[in-house]
C-alpha positions in Angstrom: -26.6 -11.9 142.1 -28.9 -14.2 140.3 -26.2 -16.1 138.8 -25.0 -17.1 142.1 -28.1 -18.6 143.3 -28.4 -20.6 139.8 -24.6 -21.8 140.7 -25.7 -22.8 144.1 -28.9 -24.6 142.8 -27.1 -26.6 140.4 -24.0 -27.3 142.5 -25.7 -27.6 146.0 -26.6 -31.5 145.5 -23.1 -32.1 144.5 -21.9 -30.6 147.9 -24.3 -32.5 150.2 -22.5 -34.6 153.3 -25.0 -37.0 154.7 -24.6 -37.9 158.4 -22.7 -41.1 158.7 -20.5 -39.9 161.7 -20.2 -41.4 165.2 -23.2 -41.0 167.4 -25.4 -40.1 164.3 -28.6 -42.5 163.5 -30.6 -43.8 160.5 -34.2 -45.3 160.2 -35.8 -46.2 157.0 -36.3 -49.6 155.3 -37.8 -51.3 152.2 -41.5 -51.6 151.1 -42.6 -54.1 148.3 -45.6 -55.2 146.6 -45.7 -58.1 144.2 -48.8 -59.4 141.9 -49.4 -61.7 139.2 -52.2 -64.0 138.1 -51.3 -66.4 141.0 -49.2 -64.5 143.6 -49.8 -61.5 145.8 -47.0 -60.6 147.9 -46.5 -57.6 150.7 -43.2 -56.9 152.2 -42.3 -54.0 154.9 -38.7 -54.3 156.5 -37.9 -51.2 158.6 -34.6 -50.7 160.1 -33.1 -48.5 162.7 -29.5 -48.1 163.4 -26.6 -46.0 165.1 -23.2 -45.2 163.6 -20.8 -46.6 166.2 -17.5 -45.1 164.4 -17.7 -43.1 161.1 -19.6 -45.0 158.1 -20.3 -48.0 160.3 -23.9 -48.3 161.6 -25.2 -51.2 163.9 -28.7 -51.5 164.5 -31.7 -53.9 164.4 -34.7 -54.4 161.7 -37.8 -56.2 161.4 -39.1 -57.9 158.3 -42.7 -58.7 157.6 -44.1 -60.4 154.4 -47.7 -61.5 153.6 -47.9 -64.1 150.4 -51.0 -65.6 149.0 -50.6 -68.1 146.1 -53.9 -69.3 145.1 -55.8 -70.6 148.7 -52.2 -70.8 150.6 -51.4 -67.7 152.6 -48.2 -67.4 154.4 -47.6 -64.9 157.0 -43.7 -64.5 157.8 -41.6 -62.2 160.1 -38.1 -62.0 161.3 -36.3 -59.8 163.7 -32.5 -59.0 164.3 -29.3 -57.4 164.1 -28.0 -55.5 161.3 -24.7 -54.0 160.2 -24.2 -51.3 157.4 -20.8 -50.1 156.2 -20.6 -46.9 153.9 -17.5 -46.3 151.7 -16.4 -42.4 151.1 -18.3 -39.3 151.7 -19.7 -38.4 148.3 -23.5 -38.4 147.4 -23.5 -42.0 145.6 -21.6 -44.3 148.4 -21.2 -48.4 147.8 -22.4 -50.1 151.0 -22.0 -53.1 152.2 -25.1 -54.8 154.5 -25.5 -57.9 156.8 -28.3 -59.2 158.8 -29.2 -62.2 160.5 -32.3 -63.1 163.2 -35.2 -65.1 164.4 -37.8 -65.9 161.8 -41.4 -67.3 162.2 -43.5 -68.5 159.4 -47.3 -69.7 159.4 -48.9 -71.2 156.0 -52.8 -71.9 156.3 -54.1 -74.4 158.4 -50.7 -75.1 160.0 -48.8 -74.1 163.2 -46.5 -71.7 163.0 -42.5 -72.8 162.3 -39.4 -71.3 163.9 -36.3 -70.8 162.4 -33.7 -68.3 161.4 -33.1 -65.8 158.5 -29.8 -64.1 157.0 -28.9 -61.8 154.5 -25.4 -60.5 153.2 -25.5 -57.5 150.4 -24.2 -54.8 148.6 -25.4 -51.7 146.9 -25.5 -48.1 146.4 -26.6 -45.2 148.7 -27.8 -42.1 146.5 -28.1 -39.3 148.9 -30.9 -36.8 148.0 -29.5 -34.5 150.8 -27.7 -34.7 153.8 -30.9 -36.4 155.6 -32.4 -38.9 153.0 -30.7 -41.6 150.9 -32.4 -44.1 148.4 -30.8 -47.5 148.4 -30.6 -50.2 145.8 -29.4 -53.5 147.4 -28.5 -56.8 145.9 -28.7 -59.4 148.7 -27.8 -62.9 148.9 -30.5 -64.1 151.7 -31.9 -67.3 152.9 -33.6 -68.8 155.8 -33.9 -72.3 158.0 -37.2 -73.3 159.4 -37.1 -76.3 162.0 -39.0 -78.6 159.6 -37.9 -77.6 156.4 -34.8 -77.7 154.1 -33.1 -74.3 154.0 -33.8 -71.9 151.1 -32.0 -69.1 149.8 -31.2 -67.0 146.7 -30.9 -63.5 145.5 -32.9 -60.6 146.3 -33.0 -56.9 144.6 -34.5 -54.2 146.9 -34.9 -50.6 146.6 -35.7 -48.4 149.6 -34.7 -45.1 151.7 -33.2 -44.2 154.8 -33.3 -41.1 156.8 -30.3 -39.8 158.6 -30.4 -37.7 161.8 -27.4 -36.3 163.4 -26.2 -36.9 166.9 -27.3 -33.2 167.9 -30.8 -33.4 166.5 -31.2 -37.0 168.0 -30.5 -35.3 171.5 -32.9 -32.7 170.8 -35.7 -35.1 169.6 -35.2 -37.2 172.6 -35.0 -34.4 175.1 -31.2 -35.3 175.9 -28.5 -32.6 176.4 
């Protein structure tokens, strides 16, 4: 009997099936903090989405960054739609991501500038169980503000997502 529990304990994580079916939901995001002698930066990017077909989620994200370099402080935020596609049904799934949206940035002593931001990336979702995954994403991103030249480059992010199946979501929202 104990051998059966041991086998289940060892093989259980290999049998995880995350919830990426039509009608299921995901929520999560990334959090980062960077500090050096001259730079302090904090970034928070929550996301929410719904799977419109198996493995394809559509939703939205909000991103906030506070950066201080010496006496110069910059606060920026963006909001817009996101799309994610998961490949396969294993515990480790490649994913493709894309996002775009409105951007606002304010530097010390200047008025806020408006523009747009975008990102396209690929990565890996490592499912810890059927409801939680750690994500590692490499993304090409950029932005364009009205009065400044566009800036773009690569970013590497780590984050997490929580997956809620459609039945639990109905229960959480009081629906039937």
